Backbone as CSV, one residue per row, in Angstrom:
resi,resn,N_x,N_y,N_z,CA_x,CA_y,CA_z,C_x,C_y,C_z
1,MET,233.126,-153.202,102.475,231.992,-152.587,103.116,231.389,-152.855,103.397
2,ASP,231.458,-151.794,104.850,229.926,-151.748,105.829,228.583,-151.513,105.154
3,GLU,227.270,-152.126,105.725,225.821,-151.878,104.970,225.641,-150.064,105.043
4,HIS,226.741,-148.785,105.602,226.178,-147.868,105.274,226.997,-147.482,103.278
5,GLY,228.071,-147.809,103.680,228.801,-147.403,102.896,229.268,-146.708,102.254
6,ALA,230.745,-145.944,100.978,231.449,-145.430,101.835,231.298,-143.823,102.111
7,GLY,231.663,-143.521,102.741,231.059,-141.972,103.803,229.343,-141.599,103.730
8,GLY,229.078,-142.982,103.978,228.266,-142.678,104.784,226.779,-141.783,104.436
9,GLY,226.977,-142.796,102.736,225.623,-142.502,101.819,224.980,-142.510,102.228
10,GLN,224.327,-144.083,102.231,222.878,-144.371,102.810,222.393,-143.024,103.846
11,ALA,223.145,-142.537,105.171,222.140,-141.534,105.721,221.412,-140.825,104.958
12,ASP,221.555,-140.215,103.784,221.513,-139.235,103.230,220.563,-139.894,102.206
13,LYS,219.776,-140.614,102.163,218.876,-140.706,100.971,217.928,-141.336,102.244
14,ASP,216.437,-141.482,101.372,215.295,-141.986,102.351,215.159,-143.359,101.806
15,THR,213.263,-143.919,101.972,213.717,-144.966,101.990,213.364,-145.587,100.472
16,GLU,213.201,-144.734,99.529,212.798,-145.020,98.394,214.153,-144.791,97.634
17,GLY,215.944,-144.708,98.729,216.728,-144.763,97.720,216.728,-143.310,97.007
18,ASP,216.073,-142.133,97.213,216.543,-140.973,96.937,217.584,-139.979,97.620
19,ILE,217.888,-139.277,97.320,219.112,-138.598,97.916,218.025,-136.947,98.504
20,LEU,218.590,-137.362,99.294,217.594,-135.781,100.420,218.123,-134.823,100.175
21,PRO,218.242,-133.815,100.599,218.824,-132.340,100.756,219.600,-132.613,102.116
22,ARG,220.486,-131.808,102.941,221.015,-131.472,104.482,219.439,-131.137,104.652
23,PHE,219.405,-130.588,104.535,218.537,-129.984,105.437,216.729,-129.995,105.382
24,LYS,216.538,-130.929,105.018,215.057,-131.314,104.304,213.866,-130.565,105.083
25,GLY,213.271,-130.143,104.066,211.219,-129.606,105.046,212.274,-127.837,105.632
26,LEU,213.857,-127.683,105.749,213.287,-126.270,105.334,213.965,-125.703,104.816
27,PRO,213.283,-123.870,104.024,213.879,-123.068,103.136,215.286,-122.674,102.875
28,ASN,215.486,-123.012,101.548,217.327,-122.658,101.247,217.032,-121.533,100.998
29,ILE,217.622,-120.454,102.614,217.775,-119.777,102.730,219.251,-118.468,101.631
30,VAL,219.387,-118.628,101.109,220.363,-119.293,100.276,220.581,-119.722,98.920
31,GLU,219.431,-119.961,98.855,219.608,-120.223,97.224,219.352,-118.978,96.126
32,GLY,220.088,-118.414,95.370,220.071,-117.976,93.823,220.855,-116.541,94.558
33,VAL,221.509,-116.945,96.002,221.920,-115.441,95.779,223.271,-115.426,95.746
34,ASN,224.408,-114.798,95.153,225.298,-114.616,95.229,225.898,-113.318,96.813
35,ASP,226.077,-112.747,97.171,226.788,-112.843,98.279,226.191,-113.091,99.536
36,ILE,226.178,-113.986,101.071,225.570,-115.257,101.286,225.786,-113.996,102.468
37,TYR,226.660,-113.374,103.235,226.539,-113.062,104.475,225.840,-111.514,104.453
38,ALA,225.383,-110.865,103.176,225.322,-109.353,102.619,223.565,-110.322,103.015
39,HIS,223.076,-111.115,102.554,221.800,-111.480,102.759,221.475,-111.653,103.977
40,LEU,222.361,-112.275,104.685,221.972,-112.837,106.214,221.772,-112.257,106.698
41,VAL,222.464,-110.687,106.586,222.883,-109.429,107.455,221.466,-108.569,107.243
42,GLN,220.717,-109.139,105.861,219.734,-108.050,106.035,218.180,-108.511,105.722
43,ARG,218.591,-109.755,106.347,217.227,-110.841,107.035,218.084,-110.960,108.077
44,HIS,218.183,-110.706,109.114,218.442,-109.637,110.379,217.920,-108.530,110.655
45,VAL,217.699,-107.391,109.758,217.637,-106.691,109.883,215.505,-106.728,109.600
46,GLN,215.761,-106.810,108.692,214.082,-107.952,108.262,213.324,-107.875,109.884
47,ASN,213.993,-109.291,110.472,213.420,-108.795,111.713,213.932,-108.347,113.129
48,TYR,213.994,-107.589,112.888,214.807,-106.637,114.164,213.981,-105.402,114.396
49,PRO,213.636,-105.689,115.915,213.901,-105.561,116.419,213.949,-107.607,116.700
50,PRO,214.511,-107.951,118.192,214.302,-109.698,117.906,213.327,-110.077,119.055
51,ASP,212.567,-108.412,119.392,210.967,-108.841,120.427,209.799,-108.380,119.712
52,GLY,209.741,-108.819,118.076,209.187,-108.406,117.058,208.109,-107.167,117.520
53,SER,208.226,-106.400,117.798,207.388,-105.016,117.253,207.796,-104.018,116.533
54,PHE,208.554,-104.364,115.508,208.508,-104.332,114.356,207.381,-104.810,113.943
55,THR,207.019,-105.943,113.928,205.214,-105.880,112.771,204.307,-104.958,113.261
56,LYS,204.015,-104.477,114.920,203.107,-104.756,115.612,202.949,-103.104,116.370
57,TRP,202.517,-101.907,116.847,202.680,-100.875,117.663,203.015,-101.485,118.893
58,VAL,203.330,-101.633,119.392,203.700,-101.900,120.954,204.027,-100.683,122.276
59,ASP,202.482,-100.991,122.540,202.718,-99.703,124.282,203.686,-98.060,123.430
60,PRO,202.353,-97.300,122.409,203.441,-96.148,122.003,202.739,-95.745,122.778
61,GLN,202.873,-94.180,122.276,203.031,-93.159,123.270,202.256,-91.772,122.698
62,ILE,201.060,-91.393,122.966,201.584,-90.188,122.152,202.022,-88.997,123.450
63,ILE,202.363,-87.492,122.981,202.440,-86.211,123.965,201.669,-85.316,123.776
64,ILE,201.346,-84.705,124.651,200.440,-83.474,124.304,201.161,-82.372,124.823
65,LEU,201.694,-81.612,124.172,202.602,-80.284,124.940,201.491,-78.848,124.748
66,PHE,201.130,-78.476,126.344,200.623,-76.670,125.849,201.523,-76.547,126.362
67,GLU,200.914,-74.345,125.712,202.056,-73.292,126.575,202.811,-73.133,127.078
68,THR,202.202,-73.542,127.932,203.111,-73.535,129.588,203.564,-75.436,130.053
69,GLY,203.753,-76.032,128.720,204.084,-76.820,129.046,205.504,-76.783,129.425
70,ASN,206.720,-77.826,129.052,208.324,-77.904,129.519,208.823,-78.642,128.498
71,ILE,209.213,-77.258,127.002,209.278,-77.963,126.229,210.871,-78.482,126.007
72,ASN,211.774,-78.009,127.065,212.954,-78.793,127.057,212.793,-79.788,127.455
73,GLN,211.959,-80.544,127.951,211.612,-82.399,128.497,211.335,-83.229,127.070
74,VAL,209.948,-82.409,126.550,210.200,-82.928,125.349,210.612,-82.983,124.599
75,ILE,211.506,-82.426,124.096,212.457,-82.188,122.933,213.319,-83.151,123.562
76,GLU,213.573,-83.251,124.623,214.747,-84.496,125.136,214.120,-86.079,125.019
77,ALA,212.404,-86.355,125.266,211.859,-87.129,124.849,212.223,-87.840,123.713
78,ALA,212.081,-86.581,122.863,211.552,-86.757,121.291,213.598,-87.123,120.809
79,VAL,214.424,-86.637,121.188,215.290,-86.971,120.498,216.021,-88.375,121.250
80,ARG,215.317,-88.903,121.988,216.186,-89.933,122.295,215.810,-90.984,121.740
81,ASP,214.425,-91.069,121.527,213.018,-92.191,120.870,213.344,-92.314,119.331
82,LEU,214.087,-91.630,118.934,214.395,-91.433,117.472,215.478,-91.793,117.085
83,LYS,216.275,-91.762,118.010,217.471,-92.824,117.796,217.402,-94.132,116.985
84,HIS,216.266,-94.627,118.284,216.101,-95.640,118.045,214.807,-96.213,117.598
85,PRO,213.754,-95.217,117.094,212.439,-95.707,116.475,211.396,-96.302,116.017
86,ILE,212.134,-97.891,116.923,210.706,-98.963,116.986,211.110,-99.320,118.106
87,GLY,210.319,-99.618,117.960,210.475,-100.436,120.466,209.360,-100.821,120.781
88,THR,209.073,-100.869,122.137,208.359,-100.801,122.544,208.521,-99.283,123.471
89,GLY,207.395,-99.101,123.639,206.989,-97.854,124.537,207.037,-96.648,124.188
90,LEU,207.966,-96.300,122.913,208.132,-95.887,121.791,207.029,-94.206,121.979
91,VAL,207.813,-92.963,121.923,207.199,-91.769,121.427,206.546,-91.995,120.371
92,ALA,205.355,-92.202,119.351,204.965,-91.502,118.216,204.682,-90.616,117.463
93,SER,203.648,-89.516,118.633,203.464,-88.818,118.103,203.486,-87.185,119.544
94,ILE,203.511,-86.263,117.961,203.843,-84.874,119.390,202.517,-84.066,118.919
95,LEU,201.854,-83.703,120.303,200.969,-82.490,119.840,201.037,-81.171,120.221
96,VAL,201.411,-80.495,119.751,202.216,-79.090,119.700,200.546,-78.168,120.480
97,GLN,200.676,-77.409,121.295,200.115,-76.106,120.906,200.755,-75.181,120.033
98,GLU,199.852,-74.185,119.801,199.858,-73.205,118.799,201.674,-72.309,119.159
99,PRO,201.490,-71.693,119.900,202.379,-70.595,120.216,203.888,-71.816,120.088
100,LEU,203.756,-72.860,120.937,205.088,-73.978,121.072,205.744,-73.936,119.941
101,SER,204.938,-74.237,118.738,205.371,-75.424,117.305,206.163,-75.183,116.952
102,GLN,206.742,-73.494,116.166,207.604,-73.529,115.572,208.619,-73.423,116.419
103,THR,209.022,-73.623,117.535,209.583,-73.812,118.306,210.535,-74.751,118.661
104,LEU,209.534,-75.167,119.250,209.479,-76.591,118.931,210.269,-78.088,117.625
105,ILE,209.447,-77.420,116.975,210.657,-77.513,115.716,211.558,-77.017,115.214
106,TYR,211.762,-76.084,115.484,213.650,-75.639,115.364,214.618,-76.495,116.744
107,LYS,214.393,-77.237,117.617,214.216,-77.442,118.827,215.609,-78.813,118.313
108,ILE,213.632,-79.464,118.062,213.824,-80.844,117.674,215.483,-80.676,115.985
109,ARG,215.314,-80.335,115.421,215.729,-79.972,114.561,217.341,-79.842,114.569
110,ALA,217.445,-78.900,115.637,218.972,-78.915,115.623,219.535,-79.867,116.578
111,ARG,218.952,-81.061,117.676,219.145,-82.191,118.218,219.390,-83.172,118.193
112,MET,219.154,-83.744,116.640,218.795,-84.588,116.015,219.889,-84.906,115.927
113,GLU,220.009,-86.823,116.170,220.689,-87.166,115.803,220.881,-88.651,115.474
114,LEU,221.935,-89.229,114.619,221.911,-90.585,113.624,220.953,-91.734,114.260
115,MET,220.571,-92.453,113.751,219.903,-93.645,113.955,220.442,-95.127,114.260
116,ASP,219.975,-95.213,114.530,220.253,-97.437,114.656,220.635,-97.225,113.285
117,GLU,222.249,-97.593,112.281,221.901,-98.333,111.580,221.115,-99.274,111.192
118,ARG,220.949,-99.866,111.793,219.562,-101.660,111.430,218.766,-100.935,111.549
119,ILE,217.824,-99.555,111.877,216.667,-98.686,111.716,216.964,-97.974,110.268
120,ALA,217.771,-97.231,110.279,218.066,-96.607,108.579,217.769,-97.842,107.078
121,ALA,218.239,-99.513,107.838,217.926,-99.679,106.172,216.519,-101.104,106.464
122,HIS,216.136,-100.409,108.185,214.889,-101.389,108.008,213.513,-101.321,106.663
123,PRO,212.643,-102.587,107.006,211.701,-102.149,105.752,210.553,-101.288,106.126
124,ASN,209.999,-100.879,107.399,209.786,-100.233,107.594,209.723,-98.802,107.494
125,PHE,210.816,-98.562,108.051,211.653,-97.330,107.843,211.421,-96.281,105.566
126,LEU,211.850,-97.523,105.338,212.438,-97.512,104.004,210.764,-97.263,102.973
127,ASN,209.825,-97.728,103.881,208.419,-98.451,103.334,207.724,-96.581,103.481
128,THR,208.165,-96.653,104.569,207.784,-95.193,104.931,208.178,-93.909,104.209
129,LEU,209.564,-93.963,104.046,210.453,-93.248,103.292,209.251,-92.775,101.364
130,LYS,208.630,-93.909,101.328,208.068,-94.270,100.020,207.664,-93.151,100.545
131,MET,206.029,-93.480,101.696,205.374,-92.879,101.751,205.159,-91.761,101.885
132,ILE,206.173,-91.175,101.921,206.611,-89.258,102.283,206.659,-88.800,101.081
133,GLU,207.495,-89.227,100.328,207.473,-88.743,99.058,206.127,-88.777,97.861
134,ARG,205.867,-90.437,98.165,204.158,-90.249,97.615,202.826,-88.792,98.495
135,MET,203.264,-88.674,99.744,202.259,-87.297,100.236,202.748,-86.291,100.391
136,ASN,204.024,-86.444,99.688,204.901,-85.092,99.320,204.588,-84.644,100.706
137,CYS,204.941,-84.998,101.764,205.353,-84.985,103.721,205.775,-83.819,103.451
138,LYS,205.784,-82.179,104.787,206.721,-82.277,105.530,207.673,-82.417,106.647
139,THR,208.687,-82.845,106.058,209.859,-83.145,107.325,210.114,-82.545,107.920
140,ILE,211.034,-83.053,108.777,212.251,-82.519,109.801,213.495,-83.344,109.196
141,LYS,213.955,-83.369,109.351,215.762,-84.147,108.881,217.013,-83.423,109.376
142,ILE,218.168,-84.241,109.803,219.186,-83.845,109.648,219.599,-83.820,108.205
143,GLU,219.915,-82.611,107.814,220.465,-82.785,106.525,222.082,-82.479,105.957
144,GLU,222.310,-82.622,104.978,223.508,-82.297,104.378,223.752,-81.233,103.465
145,TYR,224.884,-80.917,103.000,224.760,-79.582,101.862,225.967,-80.439,101.545
146,ASP,226.319,-79.516,99.993,227.600,-79.889,98.752,227.824,-78.969,99.119
147,PRO,229.151,-78.020,99.117,229.780,-76.907,99.456,229.362,-75.924,97.719
148,ALA,229.671,-77.427,96.296,230.085,-77.029,95.404,229.088,-76.259,94.052
149,ASP,227.513,-77.039,95.344,226.395,-76.320,94.972,226.355,-75.523,95.672
150,LYS,225.528,-74.150,95.013,225.688,-73.165,96.265,224.423,-71.947,95.571
151,GLN,224.185,-72.692,94.140,222.387,-72.693,94.221,221.544,-73.663,95.406
152,LYS,221.620,-74.216,95.740,221.145,-75.230,96.698,220.547,-74.398,97.662
153,LEU,219.407,-74.552,97.751,218.730,-73.987,99.082,218.585,-74.303,100.561
154,TYR,217.668,-75.832,99.513,217.824,-76.920,101.137,218.892,-78.156,100.996
155,GLY,219.329,-79.046,102.212,220.627,-80.185,101.450,220.149,-81.250,101.737
156,ARG,220.126,-82.178,101.375,219.626,-83.502,100.954,220.449,-84.361,102.224
157,MET,219.262,-85.551,102.617,218.382,-86.295,104.177,220.267,-86.753,103.985
158,LYS,220.933,-86.766,105.160,221.612,-87.448,105.850,221.281,-89.109,105.794
159,PRO,222.912,-89.603,105.550,222.341,-90.975,105.477,221.933,-91.189,106.944
160,ARG,220.892,-92.158,107.459,220.966,-92.964,108.989,219.897,-91.539,109.903
161,SER,219.948,-90.184,109.027,219.653,-89.263,109.247,217.673,-90.223,110.286
162,PRO,217.094,-89.395,110.900,215.704,-89.994,111.093,214.750,-88.961,110.962
163,ILE,213.451,-89.551,111.016,212.800,-88.018,109.810,211.602,-88.099,111.334
164,VAL,210.750,-86.353,111.325,210.246,-86.010,111.780,208.954,-85.707,111.167
165,VAL,208.049,-86.495,110.735,207.072,-85.677,109.854,205.968,-85.003,110.306
166,LEU,205.965,-83.264,109.528,204.918,-82.999,110.355,203.209,-82.495,109.520
167,ASP,202.663,-82.423,110.294,200.986,-82.401,110.025,200.367,-84.044,109.246
168,PHE,201.081,-84.581,109.718,200.320,-86.552,109.098,199.950,-87.003,110.194
169,PRO,198.900,-87.323,110.138,198.669,-88.618,111.505,199.316,-90.291,110.932
170,GLN,199.820,-91.141,112.463,200.437,-91.963,111.993,200.250,-92.568,110.732
171,ILE,198.390,-92.971,111.533,197.427,-94.115,110.498,197.924,-93.695,108.879
172,TYR,198.740,-92.633,108.393,198.370,-92.604,106.815,199.894,-93.293,106.634
173,PHE,200.280,-94.211,107.183,201.871,-94.609,106.888,201.939,-96.132,107.397
174,GLY,200.466,-96.517,106.877,200.013,-98.438,107.429,199.880,-98.563,109.130
175,ASN,199.922,-99.662,109.352,199.665,-100.283,110.761,200.461,-100.602,110.654
176,LYS,201.951,-100.557,110.195,203.381,-101.646,111.351,203.199,-100.053,112.168
177,PRO,204.404,-100.467,112.410,205.984,-99.486,113.628,206.272,-98.402,111.771
178,SER,206.214,-96.782,111.685,206.693,-96.547,110.855,208.341,-95.662,111.028
179,ALA,208.412,-95.987,112.371,210.368,-95.507,112.542,210.259,-93.670,112.121
180,VAL,208.597,-92.864,112.573,209.285,-91.739,112.333,208.067,-91.137,113.683
181,ILE,208.597,-89.868,114.151,207.174,-89.618,114.517,207.063,-88.620,114.476
182,THR,205.383,-88.166,113.909,204.347,-87.228,113.825,204.460,-86.349,114.763
183,ILE,204.796,-84.487,114.229,204.190,-83.220,115.195,202.884,-83.344,114.542
184,ASN,202.007,-82.896,115.407,200.652,-81.652,114.717,200.364,-80.854,115.782
185,THR,200.072,-79.488,115.266,199.858,-78.406,115.736,198.180,-78.081,116.643
186,PHE,198.095,-77.681,118.021,196.504,-77.905,117.629,196.611,-75.665,118.447
187,ARG,195.058,-76.083,118.395,194.912,-74.722,119.082,194.095,-74.454,120.328
188,ASN,193.689,-75.562,120.878,192.824,-75.608,121.778,193.266,-77.069,122.531
189,LEU,192.013,-77.077,123.760,191.980,-78.538,124.157,191.421,-79.449,123.153
190,LYS,190.142,-79.088,122.809,189.280,-79.972,121.775,189.572,-80.414,120.477
191,GLU,190.667,-79.547,119.952,191.574,-79.832,119.104,192.857,-80.422,118.961
192,ALA,193.104,-80.468,120.386,194.097,-81.919,120.595,192.851,-82.630,120.695
193,VAL,192.279,-83.730,121.656,191.304,-84.514,121.641,190.843,-85.018,119.740
194,LYS,191.082,-84.175,119.895,190.224,-84.250,117.689,191.925,-85.076,117.224
195,LEU,193.277,-84.457,117.159,194.180,-85.085,116.514,194.649,-85.969,117.121
196,CYS,194.546,-85.533,118.529,195.037,-87.286,119.194,194.429,-88.994,118.460
197,ARG,193.247,-88.854,118.357,192.128,-89.875,117.550,192.479,-89.683,116.707
198,ARG,193.347,-88.672,115.549,192.967,-88.782,114.452,194.596,-89.541,113.833
199,GLU,195.254,-89.786,115.529,196.652,-90.826,114.366,196.394,-91.763,114.628
200,GLY,195.778,-92.288,115.551,195.019,-94.022,115.090,195.505,-94.662,115.292
201,LEU,195.987,-94.220,116.360,196.666,-95.632,117.515,196.172,-96.330,118.653
202,GLU,196.078,-97.100,118.922,195.807,-97.076,120.877,197.097,-97.266,121.577
203,PHE,196.925,-95.861,121.941,198.111,-95.755,122.868,198.058,-96.101,124.142
204,ASP,198.868,-96.289,125.321,199.122,-96.716,126.339,198.967,-95.473,126.697
205,THR,200.052,-94.985,126.580,200.432,-93.749,127.448,200.336,-92.586,127.085
206,VAL,199.291,-91.458,127.457,199.232,-90.096,127.296,199.991,-89.501,127.750
207,SER,200.704,-88.824,127.862,202.060,-87.870,128.818,201.479,-86.127,128.112
208,VAL,200.825,-85.358,129.462,200.626,-84.713,128.983,201.522,-82.879,129.628
209,TRP,202.035,-82.090,128.602,202.942,-80.919,129.440,202.109,-79.891,129.846
210,THR,201.483,-79.564,131.175,200.660,-78.522,130.881,201.751,-77.631,132.560
211,SER,201.841,-77.075,132.877,201.819,-76.304,134.674,200.359,-75.670,134.929
212,LYS,198.851,-76.201,134.604,197.865,-76.129,134.268,197.516,-77.719,134.884
213,LEU,197.052,-78.605,135.853,196.834,-79.494,135.726,196.011,-79.649,135.546
214,THR,194.629,-78.895,135.507,193.356,-79.117,134.980,192.990,-78.790,133.152
215,GLU,194.480,-78.913,132.830,193.801,-79.129,131.613,194.040,-80.457,131.289
216,GLY,195.196,-81.472,131.981,195.494,-83.005,132.080,194.198,-83.193,132.345
217,TYR,193.326,-83.264,133.255,192.251,-83.605,133.971,191.359,-83.182,133.297
218,ASP,191.314,-82.402,132.384,189.607,-82.220,131.178,190.382,-83.506,130.466
219,LEU,191.511,-83.358,129.970,191.593,-84.536,129.341,191.318,-85.956,129.062
220,LEU,191.337,-86.342,130.236,190.783,-88.059,130.428,189.555,-88.124,130.269
221,TYR,188.607,-87.624,130.337,187.444,-86.935,129.627,187.405,-87.756,127.731
222,GLY,188.392,-86.295,127.460,187.824,-87.023,126.243,188.428,-87.791,125.165
223,LEU,189.409,-88.355,125.944,190.521,-89.003,125.880,190.541,-90.358,126.441
224,SER,189.208,-90.837,127.217,188.725,-91.841,127.535,189.310,-93.358,127.438
225,ARG,189.523,-93.326,126.006,189.759,-95.190,125.838,190.647,-95.014,125.900
226,TYR,192.144,-94.553,126.409,193.342,-94.843,126.476,193.639,-95.232,127.731
227,PRO,194.468,-95.728,128.938,194.588,-95.868,130.058,195.265,-95.932,130.760
228,ASN,196.699,-94.626,129.852,197.800,-93.269,131.324,198.248,-92.496,131.057
229,PHE,198.252,-91.945,132.323,198.040,-90.783,131.803,199.664,-90.486,132.338
230,ARG,200.309,-89.140,132.146,201.490,-88.641,133.275,201.418,-87.474,132.676
231,PHE,201.765,-86.914,133.326,201.473,-85.119,133.459,202.854,-84.750,134.036
232,ASN,203.681,-84.078,132.755,204.322,-83.487,133.384,206.082,-83.774,133.982
233,CYS,205.443,-85.849,133.018,206.348,-86.998,133.242,206.561,-87.818,131.930
234,ILE,207.092,-88.218,131.969,206.795,-89.496,130.610,208.293,-90.886,131.809
235,ASN,207.700,-91.823,131.081,208.127,-93.389,131.313,208.747,-93.104,132.615
236,VAL,207.905,-92.567,133.128,207.284,-93.203,134.931,206.860,-94.552,135.526
237,PRO,206.765,-94.891,135.839,206.491,-96.027,136.073,205.555,-96.116,136.926
238,PHE,204.453,-97.156,136.820,203.184,-96.331,137.455,203.357,-97.961,138.501
239,LYS,202.930,-97.231,140.451,202.995,-97.658,141.290,202.713,-97.958,141.901
240,ALA,201.528,-97.352,142.194,200.439,-97.450,143.153,199.635,-98.394,143.808
241,HIS,199.542,-98.705,144.934,198.999,-99.601,145.862,197.306,-99.349,146.260
242,ALA,197.359,-98.408,146.278,195.900,-97.297,146.725,195.247,-96.423,145.597
243,MET,193.842,-95.889,145.869,193.336,-95.578,144.674,194.328,-94.225,144.532
244,VAL,194.424,-93.590,145.327,195.483,-92.510,145.890,197.516,-92.537,146.239
245,THR,198.565,-92.918,146.220,199.519,-93.513,146.746,200.367,-91.479,146.376
246,ILE,200.289,-91.013,147.215,202.607,-90.513,146.925,203.874,-91.073,147.306
247,LYS,205.009,-90.813,146.485,205.071,-92.125,146.606,206.692,-92.100,145.568
248,ASN,208.224,-91.620,146.954,209.099,-91.037,145.872,209.218,-89.524,145.116
249,GLY,207.999,-89.264,145.794,207.737,-87.403,144.658,207.195,-87.278,143.814
250,TYR,206.239,-88.066,143.499,205.246,-88.685,143.045,203.777,-89.205,143.678
251,HIS,202.994,-88.025,142.688,201.275,-87.923,143.410,200.791,-89.502,141.829
252,TYR,200.913,-90.269,142.655,199.439,-91.898,141.989,197.942,-91.504,142.191
253,GLU,197.488,-91.705,141.017,195.896,-91.952,141.478,195.477,-92.904,140.349
254,VAL,193.618,-93.912,141.027,193.529,-94.349,140.202,191.663,-93.756,140.181
255,ILE,191.478,-93.184,139.002,189.945,-92.801,139.079,189.291,-93.921,138.147
256,ALA,188.311,-93.214,137.545,187.588,-94.347,136.986,186.552,-93.510,136.029
257,VAL,186.680,-93.392,134.662,186.413,-92.451,133.394,185.468,-93.760,132.596
258,ASP,184.370,-93.257,132.449,183.424,-93.624,132.105,183.251,-95.703,132.531
259,GLY,183.043,-94.944,133.915,183.263,-97.144,133.641,184.230,-97.542,133.807
260,GLU,185.565,-96.765,133.340,187.365,-97.658,133.306,188.314,-96.523,133.946
261,LEU,188.971,-98.379,134.503,189.794,-97.267,135.389,191.032,-96.801,135.029
262,LYS,191.218,-95.279,135.480,192.687,-94.582,134.769,194.073,-94.403,135.446
263,THR,195.372,-94.851,135.242,196.195,-94.385,136.247,196.176,-93.386,135.557
264,ILE,197.353,-92.083,136.772,197.664,-91.356,136.229,198.645,-90.866,137.243
265,VAL,199.626,-89.893,137.066,201.035,-89.842,137.657,201.828,-88.948,137.709
266,PHE,201.904,-87.781,138.188,202.743,-86.633,138.099,203.618,-86.183,139.324
267,PRO,204.621,-85.341,139.642,205.166,-85.231,140.419,204.932,-83.803,140.945
268,LEU,205.395,-84.761,141.921,204.610,-83.145,143.529,205.527,-81.883,143.459
269,GLN,206.775,-81.965,142.510,207.051,-80.477,142.458,208.255,-80.441,141.751
270,ASP,208.307,-79.863,140.408,208.937,-79.542,139.039,210.293,-78.970,138.865
271,ASP,211.083,-79.912,139.690,212.842,-79.142,139.455,213.492,-79.171,138.049
272,SER,212.856,-79.134,137.182,213.606,-78.577,135.811,213.282,-77.446,135.642
């Protein structure tokens, strides 16, 4: 028999002859777990998305929709981000002027699509569901009905349904991405500024939808803490290399507000 012994047992011992675990120094991730596959899948979900955006808000956006703004474009943006509401650069909040409030809510509800299954099982989303129940929040979601129960006026939430929370700011759902969008209603520009600050997030971009560009510029001073403003567009990359630039049908501008540089972009013509 060689010095390593039969089956190489010596390799599994330390210098004092104690038996070593196969992965010494590493946590036993399956100890006490019956269904190893389900356990590993759940661990994957807990750490999703892999870029770490589930741990903190990364470049969140807020939409401010005035009564003259393009409601259909806002709905498109909301429905798209609701399908996968954890990530980078997503719409976290929508502020809508009172005359469009009910229309926006109705149309988003009608256009909702099921979420990515990983988000539906994500701890962030499950925690938000608990907070919604605890605070009795009003929400919009995809509902399903039991045809046998004709007494029920409202259906239950369909599995993997996204959620929009009404009349609550994001800050109420903790300091991690909540996996929901909040909608709040404002009456005038001053109230929009107040509600935007109340959301409690450091928005990377304020997307303003209005036919009156003066309303967008007026918001710059009330919301000077935020760096980027898009008027009547969203997710348009800022490509200005000068203080004022026109490129590919967009007006790009850099201006100073309270000593801080703000970027602005808006289409020169709205073809929608």
